SEVOZA-378459 format. One record per residue (C-alpha): residue number from 0; residue in three letters; x, y, z. Coordinates in Angstrom, 1 decimal. Each point is the difference from the previous one (the first is absolute). Layout:
BEGIN
<NUM "ALA" <X Y Z>>;
...
This chain:
BEGIN
<0 "MET" <0.0 -0.1 0.1>>;
<1 "ARG" <1.6 3.7 -1.0>>;
<2 "GLY" <-0.2 2.7 2.5>>;
<3 "ARG" <-1.4 2.8 -0.1>>;
<4 "ASN" <1.5 2.0 -2.9>>;
<5 "SER" <-1.4 3.4 -0.1>>;
<6 "TYR" <2.1 2.1 -2.3>>;
<7 "GLY" <1.7 0.4 -3.0>>;
<8 "ASN" <1.0 -3.4 -2.3>>;
<9 "TYR" <1.7 -2.0 2.2>>;
<10 "THR" <-1.1 -3.7 -0.2>>;
<11 "ASN" <2.1 -2.2 2.6>>;
<12 "PRO" <2.3 2.8 1.1>>;
<13 "CYS" <3.5 -1.3 1.4>>;
<14 "LEU" <2.9 2.0 1.8>>;
<15 "THR" <3.8 -1.1 -0.1>>;
<16 "MET" <1.0 0.8 3.4>>;
<17 "HIS" <3.7 -1.3 1.6>>;
<18 "GLN" <0.2 -2.4 2.9>>;
<19 "PRO" <-0.7 -0.1 3.1>>;
<20 "TRP" <-2.7 2.6 -1.0>>;
<21 "ALA" <-1.9 -2.2 -2.4>>;
<22 "SER" <0.2 -3.4 2.3>>;
<23 "LEU" <-1.3 1.9 3.4>>;
<24 "LEU" <-2.7 1.9 -2.3>>;
<25 "VAL" <-1.2 -3.2 -1.3>>;
<26 "TYR" <0.2 -2.0 3.3>>;
<27 "GLY" <-2.1 2.5 1.7>>;
<28 "ILE" <2.7 1.4 1.8>>;
<29 "LYS" <0.3 3.6 -1.6>>;
<30 "ARG" <-2.7 1.5 -0.2>>;
<31 "VAL" <0.4 3.5 -1.4>>;
<32 "GLU" <1.9 0.5 -3.3>>;
<33 "GLY" <1.8 3.0 -0.6>>;
<34 "ARG" <0.5 2.3 -3.0>>;
<35 "SER" <0.3 3.6 -1.0>>;
<36 "TRP" <-2.8 0.2 -1.9>>;
<37 "PRO" <-4.1 -0.9 0.8>>;
<38 "ALA" <-1.2 -3.6 -1.3>>;
<39 "PRO" <-1.7 0.5 -2.8>>;
<40 "PHE" <-2.7 -2.8 0.3>>;
<41 "ARG" <-1.6 -2.2 2.7>>;
<42 "GLY" <-0.1 -3.9 -0.1>>;
<43 "ARG" <2.3 -2.9 -0.3>>;
<44 "LEU" <3.5 0.7 -0.3>>;
<45 "TRP" <2.5 -3.2 -0.9>>;
<46 "ILE" <3.5 0.6 1.5>>;
<47 "HIS" <2.9 -0.9 -2.3>>;
<48 "ALA" <3.5 -0.8 2.1>>;
<49 "ALA" <2.8 1.8 -2.0>>;
<50 "SER" <3.2 -1.8 -1.1>>;
<51 "LYS" <2.1 1.7 2.8>>;
<52 "VAL" <1.6 -2.4 2.6>>;
<53 "PRO" <-0.6 1.7 3.3>>;
<54 "ASP" <2.8 -0.3 2.1>>;
<55 "GLU" <-0.4 -1.4 3.7>>;
<56 "ALA" <0.9 3.4 1.4>>;
<57 "THR" <-2.9 1.5 -2.0>>;
<58 "ILE" <-2.5 -3.0 1.2>>;
<59 "LYS" <0.9 0.4 3.6>>;
<60 "ALA" <-0.6 3.8 0.0>>;
<61 "MET" <-3.5 -0.3 -1.2>>;
<62 "GLU" <-0.8 -3.0 2.2>>;
<63 "ASP" <1.2 1.9 3.3>>;
<64 "PHE" <-2.2 2.8 -1.4>>;
<65 "TYR" <-3.4 -1.9 -0.4>>;
<66 "ARG" <0.9 -2.0 3.3>>;
<67 "GLU" <0.1 3.7 2.0>>;
<68 "ILE" <-3.3 1.1 -1.7>>;
<69 "TYR" <-1.9 -2.8 0.6>>;
<70 "ALA" <1.5 0.0 4.1>>;
<71 "VAL" <-2.0 3.3 -0.1>>;
<72 "ASN" <-3.3 -1.9 -0.3>>;
<73 "GLY" <1.4 -3.0 2.1>>;
<74 "ILE" <1.2 -2.3 -2.7>>;
<75 "THR" <3.1 -1.4 1.1>>;
<76 "ASP" <0.3 -3.3 -2.5>>;
<77 "VAL" <-0.3 1.0 -3.5>>;
<78 "GLN" <0.4 -2.9 -2.7>>;
<79 "PHE" <2.6 1.4 -2.8>>;
<80 "PRO" <0.2 -1.6 -3.3>>;
<81 "GLU" <2.3 -2.7 -0.3>>;
<82 "HIS" <1.6 1.0 -3.2>>;
<83 "TYR" <-0.3 3.1 -1.9>>;
<84 "PRO" <-0.3 -0.9 -4.0>>;
<85 "VAL" <1.0 2.2 -2.7>>;
<86 "SER" <-1.6 0.1 -3.2>>;
<87 "ARG" <-2.8 -1.5 0.9>>;
<88 "LEU" <-3.6 0.9 0.2>>;
<89 "LEU" <-1.2 -0.4 3.4>>;
<90 "GLY" <-3.3 0.5 0.6>>;
<91 "CYS" <-2.7 3.1 0.5>>;
<92 "VAL" <-1.6 2.7 2.4>>;
<93 "GLU" <-2.8 1.8 -0.5>>;
<94 "MET" <0.7 3.6 0.1>>;
<95 "VAL" <-3.0 1.6 1.9>>;
<96 "GLY" <1.0 3.9 0.3>>;
<97 "CYS" <3.0 2.7 -0.2>>;
<98 "LEU" <0.9 2.3 2.8>>;
<99 "GLU" <2.5 2.8 0.3>>;
<100 "ARG" <2.9 -1.0 2.6>>;
<101 "GLU" <-0.9 2.5 2.4>>;
<102 "GLU" <-3.9 -1.3 0.0>>;
<103 "LEU" <0.8 -2.9 0.3>>;
<104 "ALA" <2.4 0.4 3.4>>;
<105 "ALA" <-2.6 1.9 1.3>>;
<106 "TRP" <-3.3 -2.6 -0.1>>;
<107 "GLU" <-0.5 -1.4 2.7>>;
<108 "MET" <-2.8 -2.4 -1.2>>;
<109 "VAL" <3.1 -2.3 -1.5>>;
<110 "PRO" <2.2 -1.7 2.6>>;
<111 "GLU" <3.3 1.6 1.2>>;
<112 "GLY" <2.1 -1.8 -1.9>>;
<113 "VAL" <-1.9 0.4 -3.4>>;
<114 "ARG" <0.4 3.8 0.5>>;
<115 "LEU" <4.3 -0.6 0.9>>;
<116 "GLU" <0.1 -1.3 -4.3>>;
<117 "ALA" <-0.9 3.3 -0.9>>;
<118 "GLN" <3.2 1.2 -1.0>>;
<119 "THR" <-0.5 0.9 -3.6>>;
<120 "ASP" <-1.9 2.8 -1.7>>;
<121 "PHE" <-2.9 -1.9 -1.1>>;
<122 "CYS" <-0.7 -3.5 1.9>>;
<123 "TRP" <-1.9 -2.9 -1.8>>;
<124 "LEU" <-2.4 -1.5 2.2>>;
<125 "CYS" <-0.2 -3.8 -0.5>>;
<126 "GLU" <-2.1 -3.0 1.2>>;
<127 "GLN" <-0.8 -3.5 -0.7>>;
<128 "PRO" <3.4 -1.5 -1.2>>;
<129 "GLN" <0.4 -3.1 -1.7>>;
<130 "LYS" <3.0 -1.7 -1.0>>;
<131 "LEU" <0.5 -2.4 -3.0>>;
<132 "LEU" <0.9 -4.1 1.1>>;
<133 "ILE" <2.8 0.5 -2.6>>;
<134 "PRO" <1.2 3.0 -0.7>>;
<135 "PHE" <1.0 0.2 -3.6>>;
<136 "GLU" <2.8 1.6 -2.1>>;
<137 "MET" <-1.1 3.0 -2.3>>;
<138 "ARG" <1.7 3.4 -1.2>>;
<139 "GLY" <-1.2 3.0 2.2>>;
<140 "TYR" <-0.6 3.5 -1.9>>;
<141 "GLN" <0.5 3.6 1.5>>;
<142 "ARG" <-3.3 1.8 1.2>>;
<143 "ILE" <-3.7 -1.8 0.7>>;
<144 "TYR" <-0.4 -2.9 -3.7>>;
<145 "ASN" <-2.4 -1.8 -0.5>>;
<146 "LEU" <0.5 -4.0 0.3>>;
<147 "GLU" <0.0 -1.9 -2.8>>;
<148 "LYS" <-3.6 -1.9 -0.6>>;
<149 "LYS" <1.6 -3.6 0.2>>;
<150 "ILE" <2.0 1.3 2.7>>;
<151 "TYR" <-2.8 1.0 1.7>>;
<152 "GLU" <-2.3 -3.0 -0.5>>;
<153 "SER" <3.0 -2.1 1.6>>;
<154 "ALA" <0.6 1.7 2.7>>;
<155 "VAL" <-3.5 0.8 1.2>>;
<156 "ARG" <-0.7 -3.5 0.6>>;
<157 "GLY" <3.3 -0.4 2.1>>;
<158 "ILE" <-0.5 2.5 2.7>>;
<159 "ARG" <-1.3 -0.5 3.9>>;
<160 "PRO" <-0.8 2.2 2.5>>;
<161 "VAL" <2.9 1.3 2.6>>;
<162 "GLU" <-1.0 0.7 3.7>>;
<163 "GLY" <2.5 2.4 0.9>>;
<164 "PRO" <1.1 0.9 3.8>>;
<165 "LEU" <-2.1 2.7 0.2>>;
<166 "PRO" <-2.9 0.1 -2.7>>;
<167 "VAL" <-1.5 3.8 -0.8>>;
<168 "LYS" <-3.3 1.0 -1.3>>;
<169 "PHE" <0.3 3.4 -0.8>>;
<170 "PRO" <-2.7 2.1 0.0>>;
<171 "ILE" <-1.5 1.0 -3.3>>;
<172 "PRO" <-2.5 3.2 -0.1>>;
<173 "ASP" <-2.7 -0.5 -2.3>>;
<174 "GLN" <-0.2 -4.0 -1.0>>;
<175 "ARG" <-1.7 1.1 -3.1>>;
<176 "ASP" <3.3 2.2 -1.2>>;
<177 "PRO" <3.2 -2.0 0.2>>;
<178 "PHE" <2.1 3.2 -0.2>>;
<179 "SER" <-1.2 1.4 2.9>>;
<180 "LEU" <2.7 -0.8 2.2>>;
<181 "LYS" <2.7 2.3 -2.2>>;
<182 "PRO" <2.0 2.9 1.1>>;
<183 "GLY" <-1.6 2.5 2.2>>;
<184 "SER" <-3.0 -2.3 0.5>>;
<185 "ILE" <0.8 -0.7 4.0>>;
<186 "GLY" <0.0 3.7 1.3>>;
<187 "ALA" <-3.6 0.3 -1.4>>;
<188 "ARG" <-1.4 -3.2 0.4>>;
<189 "PHE" <1.6 -0.5 3.0>>;
<190 "PRO" <0.4 2.9 2.5>>;
<191 "LYS" <0.9 -1.7 3.0>>;
<192 "SER" <3.6 -1.2 -1.3>>;
<193 "LYS" <1.8 2.8 1.7>>;
<194 "GLY" <4.0 -1.5 -0.9>>;
<195 "SER" <0.6 -1.5 3.4>>;
<196 "GLU" <4.0 -0.9 -0.1>>;
<197 "VAL" <0.8 -3.4 0.6>>;
<198 "GLN" <2.2 -1.1 2.9>>;
<199 "ARG" <3.4 -0.6 -1.2>>;
<200 "SER" <2.8 -2.1 1.7>>;
<201 "SER" <3.3 0.4 -0.9>>;
<202 "ASN" <-0.2 -3.8 -1.3>>;
<203 "LEU" <-2.7 1.4 -2.3>>;
<204 "ASP" <1.4 3.1 -1.1>>;
<205 "ALA" <3.4 -2.3 -1.0>>;
<206 "ALA" <-2.3 -2.3 -2.3>>;
<207 "ILE" <-1.3 2.9 -1.6>>;
<208 "ALA" <3.4 1.5 -0.8>>;
<209 "GLY" <0.8 -3.3 -1.3>>;
<210 "ALA" <-2.3 -0.7 -2.3>>;
<211 "ARG" <0.5 3.3 -1.9>>;
<212 "ALA" <3.8 -0.7 -0.2>>;
<213 "ALA" <-1.1 -3.2 -1.5>>;
<214 "ALA" <-2.5 1.7 -2.6>>;
<215 "THR" <2.9 2.4 -1.1>>;
<216 "GLN" <2.7 -2.4 -0.6>>;
<217 "PHE" <-0.9 -0.7 -3.8>>;
<218 "SER" <3.2 0.8 -2.6>>;
<219 "LYS" <-0.2 1.3 -3.0>>;
<220 "LYS" <1.0 -3.8 -1.5>>;
<221 "ASP" <-2.6 -1.4 1.7>>;
<222 "GLN" <-2.4 2.2 -2.1>>;
<223 "ASN" <2.1 -0.6 -3.6>>;
<224 "SER" <0.0 -3.6 1.1>>;
<225 "GLN" <-4.1 0.1 0.5>>;
<226 "ILE" <-0.4 1.5 -3.8>>;
<227 "THR" <2.5 -2.6 -1.3>>;
<228 "GLN" <-1.1 -3.1 0.8>>;
<229 "ASN" <-4.5 0.9 -0.4>>;
<230 "SER" <1.3 1.2 -3.7>>;
<231 "ASN" <1.9 -0.3 -3.2>>;
<232 "PRO" <2.5 3.0 0.3>>;
<233 "ASN" <-0.1 0.6 -4.0>>;
<234 "SER" <-4.2 0.2 0.1>>;
<235 "ALA" <-1.4 3.2 -0.8>>;
<236 "ARG" <-2.5 -0.8 3.4>>;
<237 "THR" <3.1 -0.4 2.2>>;
<238 "ARG" <1.5 3.5 -1.2>>;
<239 "GLN" <-3.7 1.6 0.2>>;
<240 "MET" <0.0 -1.4 3.4>>;
<241 "THR" <2.9 1.2 1.1>>;
<242 "ARG" <-0.4 3.4 -1.3>>;
<243 "LYS" <-3.3 0.2 1.7>>;
<244 "LEU" <1.3 -1.1 3.6>>;
<245 "THR" <0.2 3.8 0.7>>;
<246 "GLU" <-4.1 0.2 -0.5>>;
<247 "GLU" <-0.7 -3.0 1.7>>;
<248 "ASP" <-0.9 -1.1 3.1>>;
<249 "GLU" <2.3 -2.2 2.6>>;
<250 "THR" <-1.7 -3.0 0.2>>;
<251 "THR" <3.2 -2.2 0.5>>;
<252 "SER" <0.9 1.6 3.2>>;
<253 "PRO" <-0.4 -0.6 3.6>>;
<254 "ASP" <-2.5 2.6 2.2>>;
<255 "LEU" <2.0 1.1 2.3>>;
<256 "GLY" <3.0 1.6 -2.6>>;
<257 "LYS" <0.9 3.5 0.1>>;
<258 "ARG" <-0.4 1.1 -3.3>>;
<259 "PHE" <3.3 0.9 -2.1>>;
<260 "ASP" <0.4 2.4 -3.2>>;
<261 "THR" <2.5 -1.7 -1.6>>;
<262 "ARG" <0.8 -0.9 -2.9>>;
<263 "ASP" <1.8 -2.5 -2.1>>;
<264 "ILE" <1.0 0.6 -3.7>>;
<265 "THR" <0.5 -3.0 -2.0>>;
<266 "SER" <0.1 -0.8 -3.8>>;
<267 "ASP" <-1.0 -2.7 -2.4>>;
<268 "LYS" <1.7 -2.0 -2.3>>;
<269 "GLU" <-1.8 2.6 -2.6>>;
<270 "GLY" <1.3 2.8 1.6>>;
<271 "ASN" <-3.2 0.9 1.3>>;
<272 "VAL" <0.3 2.2 3.7>>;
<273 "ASN" <-1.9 -1.2 2.8>>;
<274 "GLN" <-0.9 2.0 3.1>>;
<275 "THR" <-1.2 -2.4 2.9>>;
<276 "VAL" <-1.2 0.9 3.1>>;
<277 "HIS" <0.6 -2.0 2.7>>;
<278 "GLU" <-2.3 -1.8 2.6>>;
<279 "GLY" <-1.7 2.3 2.0>>;
<280 "SER" <0.3 3.4 -2.2>>;
<281 "SER" <-1.3 2.9 0.8>>;
<282 "ARG" <-1.0 0.4 -3.6>>;
<283 "ASP" <-3.1 -2.6 -0.1>>;
<284 "THR" <-2.4 2.3 0.5>>;
<285 "GLN" <-2.1 -1.2 -2.9>>;
<286 "PRO" <-2.6 -2.6 0.9>>;
<287 "PRO" <0.5 -3.6 -1.9>>;
<288 "ARG" <-1.8 -0.4 -2.9>>;
<289 "ALA" <-2.2 -2.8 -0.7>>;
<290 "ASP" <0.4 -1.0 -3.7>>;
<291 "SER" <3.4 -1.9 1.0>>;
<292 "ARG" <-0.5 -3.8 -1.2>>;
<293 "PRO" <3.2 -2.1 0.5>>;
<294 "ASP" <1.3 -2.7 -2.1>>;
<295 "SER" <-0.5 -3.4 1.4>>;
<296 "GLY" <2.4 -1.1 2.7>>;
<297 "ALA" <2.0 -3.1 -0.3>>;
<298 "PRO" <-0.6 -2.6 2.9>>;
<299 "SER" <2.9 -2.1 1.7>>;
<300 "LYS" <0.7 -3.7 -1.6>>;
<301 "ILE" <-1.5 -0.6 3.6>>;
<302 "PHE" <-3.3 1.1 -0.5>>;
<303 "ALA" <0.1 -0.3 -4.0>>;
<304 "ALA" <-2.5 -2.8 0.5>>;
<305 "ALA" <-2.8 1.4 2.0>>;
<306 "LEU" <0.2 3.4 -1.8>>;
<307 "LYS" <0.1 -1.5 -3.8>>;
<308 "GLY" <-1.5 2.7 -2.5>>;
<309 "LEU" <1.2 2.8 1.8>>;
<310 "THR" <3.3 0.4 -1.8>>;
<311 "ARG" <0.0 1.0 -3.6>>;
<312 "SER" <1.6 -2.0 -2.8>>;
């Protein structure tokens, strides 16, 4: 069954994210996905893990962060994923709303731990996580993109609900309007939210600082490697995608990162100069477009039998 997709031309929209953030979202541990632009739709959002293998320090920093914010609500036993697979479609969540950081941090109708997840300009509110029983290999793309129909039809049969440590049901101001939980709606609909600050311990402050540092450690090499791995470097599509990164969103960047304005100038074999803005760039002011249709991904040999028909000849 498809989610409540109420905007634009999105059909089974998917977002590529780095690990460990991708798995934490699908496992219901992470309930807020952060971006520098507001969510352009509501409904089911598929989550794909990018190709970068997370290092142990990054995993530890993020797991420590979530241990501390769950401890605020009295939950001390958080079961984290055993593995953080890369280049895989992992599952999906239901995106029910989007708020600005200050609004979510002040929203007294949600648990304190959720409010502590407000670390970016815009906070995408996620519920009902579901994970694939067998995550399978596929390509990822910049910005929100539509899953190919055959991939979707295979994936939707293999997802199962996940019970997170503290599932959250975000109050929707108007059930008839899926976009009613939007930036600016909290002050108008829930005037009692006065923004009392969550009490922070030294351990919590250290965990937040560690998570922010982990989110900023992606290098220029990682960004260029992601483009090269997912595309033919000599194709018109790759050159166009690279040039347009200054205009597009940060769909592969984690939600706690500071935004940079650093650029990397590269050239392809045909002498075309490409300008790449790295993950977290402050120049991602335009929201993603809904007309992007990816080519079919190439499933791994392990799942070739289960996913027969997904690849093109």
